[in-house]
N, C-alpha and C positions, 0 to 999 in steps of 0.2 A: 510419614516419610522421615521425620526427624528422630524417631525412636529406634531402639536396637532391633534390627530385623535381619533375617537370613537374606542372602543375595536373591533367592528366588522370590521372597515376599517383597523385597525392595523393587524387583523388576515388575511384579504384578501391580504394585501401587503406583509405580511411575507410569505404566501403561494406562491405568485407570485415570490418573490425573491428566494425561495427555488427551484422553477421550473426552473427559469432562470439559477441559479447556476448549476443545474443538467444538463441543456441542454448545457451550456458552457462546462461542463466536457465532455459531449459526443462528442461535436464538436472538442475539443482539442485532445481526444483519436483518433478520425478518422483522423485528420490531422497528429498526430504522426505516426499512422499506415501507412498512405499514404507516409509520408517522409521516413520512414524505408524501406518500399517496393521499393521506387525509389532510395534508397541508398543516400538520401539527408540529413539524420539526422546526425549531427556532434556531437562528444563528445568534449566539450570545457573544457580543463584542466586549473586549476588555484589553487592558495593556499587558503585553507579555514580551518575553525575550525570545525571539524566534530561534536564534542559534542554540540556546539552552534547551528549548523544546525539541529541536531536531536531533540534538545529541542524545536525548532520551530515547527517541525512536530508533536511532542507529544502534544504541545499546541493546534494544529488544531483539533486533534481527541479526546482530553480529555473530552470535553463537551458531545460528543455522548456516550462515555464510561460511564460517570457519570449518563446520562439519563437512562442507562441500569443497573446501579449499578455494573459495572465492575471495577476491579482494573487494572490499567496499571503500570507494573513494568519495570524499565530499569536498566540494569547491563552492565557496561563497563569493559573489561579486563584492569587490572591495568598496563599492558605492552603496552597499546594502544597508548598513546601520544594524542595530540590535533590537531596539524597542519598536514594537508595532501594536496596532490596535485592530483586533479581529478575534475570531474564534479559534484559539490555539488547539482546543480539543478536537474540532472537526478537521483542522489542517493536519494534525497528527494522525487522525484516522485515515485520511486520504494517503499521506506519504507512506504510512505503515502498510497499507494495502498494496500500494505500487511497488514498494521495495520487497515485500513478502512475495508477491508475484514474480518479480524480476529474479529473486533468489530461487524460487520454486522451479522456474522454467530455464534456469541456466545450469549447465552441468560443469563447465569450466570457463575460466576467464574472470570477468569482473562485473561489478554493478557500480555505477556512478550516480551520485545525487549532486546536481548542480543548481544553484540558485542565482538567478540574474534579475537585476532591477531593469524593467523594460518601460517604465513610465513613472510619472510623479508618485502615484499610489499603487503601482502595479508590479507584482513580483511573478516571475516565471520559475516553476519548479520543473526540472528535467530529471527523469529516472531512466538511465540508459543501461542496457544489459547486452551480453554476448551470448544470449540463449538461443532457444529453438526458432524464434521469429514467427511471423504470421504472413499468410498470403492475403490478397485483396478481399476475397470473399470472407475470410475469418475476421478481418478488421471491420468490415461492414456491420457485423452483428455483435461485436465485441462488448458495446455498452448497454445492451439489452438485458432486461431482468431475467434471471435464470438462464442465461446464455453463456456458453463457453465456446472456445474455438471450434471444437468438434467433439463427438462422443469418445474418440480414443484419448483425447486430452483428459476428459473427466475421469475415465477409467485409470489412466496412468498416474495423474497427478492429484486427483481429488478436487474438492471444492464444490461450491453451490452455484456459482455464476451470479452471485449477488454483489460482490465487492466492487467491481468496475461500474455497475449500475448505480450503486449507492455513492461512490466516488464522484461520478458524473453529476448526479443530482446535488450533491453537497457543493461542488465547485460552482454550479449554476445558481445555487442559493447565495453564494458569495459574489455574485455578479461577474462570474469567470467563465472560462471555457477549458475543455480538456480534449486532447487528441493524441493519436498515436502515429508514428512512423515506423515501419518495420519491413524486413526482408527475410523470407523463410531461410532458416539455418544460419542467418547472419546476426540476429538480435533485434531488439526493439528499443524505441525511445518514446516513453510516455511523458508528455508535457501538459502541465496546466498552468493557467494564469489566473490570479485572483487579485481583487482590490484589497490592499491592506493599508 
């Protein structure tokens, strides 16, 4: 892609790279599910700068949001602090999945990421969107493996139905919980709390 190419070749290679990246994402999700089900996925705790890590995640999703003319807003509780002890890689994975979904299912409006300190060692992450929303029946099966809201969603937006299941299990491995509040055509708010 960094060599001299015709616009047609550039387009072909760009599409090949997108497809390869999507395939790699699916393979990684399947490996994560397999490790979790086998009890082999470990949470590795170390000190990290939470704000710095999340800015990296925002940078990854920002372009997709800009392509859809969506605003991404980030708000941190002023009692939060910066240095934490936990698994930054897995936190990034969860936040990236939730932000990517919020952007994918929102055609106009905004996506917000809010962090709130809710206890001595407990942080709540909230990802709110102005997207298509969910009904009660869809919410009920949302965190199941290989499950999406419905078949029309899969056809229109793509995906494997693994991301939310993996996110739920990662949150639980970090002694936390995850939930969603949503109204059809009004948007959704995915929240998770973990010990850090």
